[in-house]
C-alpha positions as CSV (number, residue, x, y, z in Angstrom):
1,M,44.9,-86.4,37.2
2,Y,48.7,-86.1,37.3
3,Y,51.1,-84.0,39.3
4,I,54.3,-83.4,37.4
5,D,57.6,-83.5,39.3
6,T,60.4,-81.1,38.2
7,S,62.5,-84.1,37.2
8,V,59.9,-84.8,34.5
9,L,59.5,-81.1,33.5
10,A,63.3,-80.8,33.0
11,A,63.2,-83.6,30.5
12,Y,60.3,-82.0,28.7
13,Y,62.0,-78.7,28.2
14,C,65.6,-79.7,28.0
15,P,67.2,-82.2,25.7
16,E,67.7,-85.4,27.8
17,I,67.5,-89.2,27.3
18,L,63.9,-89.2,28.5
19,S,62.7,-86.2,26.5
20,E,60.8,-88.0,23.8
21,K,59.0,-90.2,26.3
22,V,58.1,-87.2,28.5
23,Q,57.0,-85.1,25.6
24,A,54.7,-87.8,24.4
25,F,53.3,-88.3,27.9
26,L,52.7,-84.6,28.7
27,T,51.2,-83.7,25.4
28,A,48.6,-86.4,25.9
29,Q,47.6,-84.9,29.3
30,I,44.9,-82.3,29.8
31,H,45.9,-79.6,32.3
32,P,48.6,-81.5,34.3
33,A,49.3,-80.1,37.7
34,I,52.5,-78.5,39.1
35,S,53.1,-76.4,42.1
36,S,54.4,-72.9,42.4
37,L,57.6,-74.5,43.8
38,T,58.1,-76.2,40.4
39,D,58.7,-72.9,38.7
40,V,61.7,-72.2,40.9
41,E,63.0,-75.7,40.8
42,L,62.9,-75.8,37.0
43,C,64.8,-72.5,36.8
44,S,67.3,-73.9,39.2
45,A,67.7,-77.1,37.1
46,I,68.1,-75.0,33.9
47,S,70.6,-72.7,35.7
48,K,72.7,-75.7,36.7
49,K,72.7,-77.0,33.1
50,V,73.9,-73.6,31.8
51,R,76.6,-73.5,34.5
52,M,77.7,-77.0,33.7
53,G,77.9,-76.2,30.0
54,E,75.1,-78.5,29.0
55,L,73.0,-75.6,27.7
56,S,74.0,-72.2,26.4
57,H,72.7,-69.0,28.0
58,A,70.5,-68.5,25.0
59,D,69.1,-72.0,25.2
60,G,68.5,-71.5,29.0
61,N,66.6,-68.2,28.3
62,R,64.6,-69.8,25.5
63,I,63.6,-72.7,27.7
64,I,62.5,-70.5,30.6
65,S,60.6,-68.3,28.2
66,K,58.8,-71.3,26.7
67,F,57.9,-72.6,30.2
68,Q,56.6,-69.1,31.2
69,S,54.5,-69.0,28.0
70,H,53.0,-72.4,28.9
71,L,52.2,-71.0,32.4
72,S,50.5,-68.0,30.8
73,A,48.5,-70.2,28.5
74,N,47.3,-72.3,31.4
75,F,48.9,-75.4,30.0
76,F,49.5,-76.4,33.7
77,R,47.2,-76.3,36.7
78,V,49.4,-74.4,39.2
79,I,48.8,-75.4,42.9
80,H,50.2,-72.9,45.4
81,I,52.1,-74.1,48.4
82,E,49.8,-73.7,51.5
83,S,50.4,-74.1,55.2
84,E,48.9,-77.6,55.0
85,H,51.6,-78.7,52.6
86,W,54.3,-77.4,54.8
87,R,52.8,-79.3,57.8
88,I,52.5,-82.5,55.9
89,A,56.1,-82.2,54.6
90,R,57.4,-81.5,58.1
91,G,55.6,-84.5,59.5
92,W,57.0,-86.8,56.9
93,L,60.6,-85.5,57.3
94,S,60.2,-85.9,61.1
95,L,59.5,-89.6,60.7
96,F,63.3,-90.0,59.9
97,H,62.7,-93.1,57.7
98,T,63.0,-91.8,54.2
99,P,65.9,-90.0,52.4
100,L,63.4,-87.2,51.5
101,R,64.8,-83.8,50.8
102,T,62.9,-80.7,51.8
103,L,61.6,-79.7,48.4
104,D,60.8,-83.3,47.4
105,A,58.8,-83.6,50.7
106,L,56.8,-80.4,49.7
107,Q,56.2,-81.8,46.2
108,L,54.9,-85.1,47.7
109,A,52.8,-83.2,50.2
110,V,51.1,-81.1,47.4
111,S,50.5,-84.2,45.3
112,S,49.1,-86.2,48.2
113,S,46.9,-83.4,49.6
114,E,45.4,-82.7,46.2
115,Q,44.9,-86.5,45.6
116,L,47.0,-86.5,42.5
117,I,49.4,-89.1,41.1
118,I,52.9,-87.8,41.1
119,I,54.9,-88.5,37.9
120,A,58.6,-88.5,38.4
121,A,62.0,-89.6,37.1
122,D,63.7,-89.4,40.5
123,R,64.0,-92.9,42.0
124,Q,64.6,-91.6,45.5
125,L,61.5,-89.4,45.3
126,L,59.5,-92.4,44.0
127,D,60.8,-94.8,46.7
128,S,59.9,-92.2,49.4
129,A,56.4,-91.7,47.8
130,K,55.8,-95.5,48.0
131,T,57.0,-95.6,51.6
132,L,54.7,-92.8,52.6
133,G,51.7,-94.2,50.6
134,V,51.6,-91.4,48.1
135,R,50.3,-92.4,44.7
136,C,53.1,-92.2,42.2
137,K,54.2,-93.4,38.8
138,S,57.7,-93.5,37.2
139,I,58.2,-92.0,33.8
140,I,61.2,-94.3,33.5
141,T,59.4,-97.6,33.7
142,P,55.8,-98.4,32.9
């Protein structure tokens, strides 16, 4: 089963270069996993696109509504962030040998502890996942 990073979800819901590829991939999945953190991260990504003029306010609201309807319809398996995930993320950040950011460390911790393959479009996240031994797959390259 796959754990979907926010970098992939943003391309699913917002018009981006990878959108067609991501839409084809996600629609072929049964109940892909995300975390409760992904909800906030996706809203942040959409907010940034609205502020930067890449999306209108109306489009931003439409995208958030569509995502919320997918959550309500149980399209995604939502994994809640637990104390174990925080502990794992803190441990990896304390190694000082990856450029992991806080939220990416949490996403990797959820994926790893749930024994899922993380799907991402973020090269830094994917490189860190490989360094840490977290199963990962790039949506950019096969």
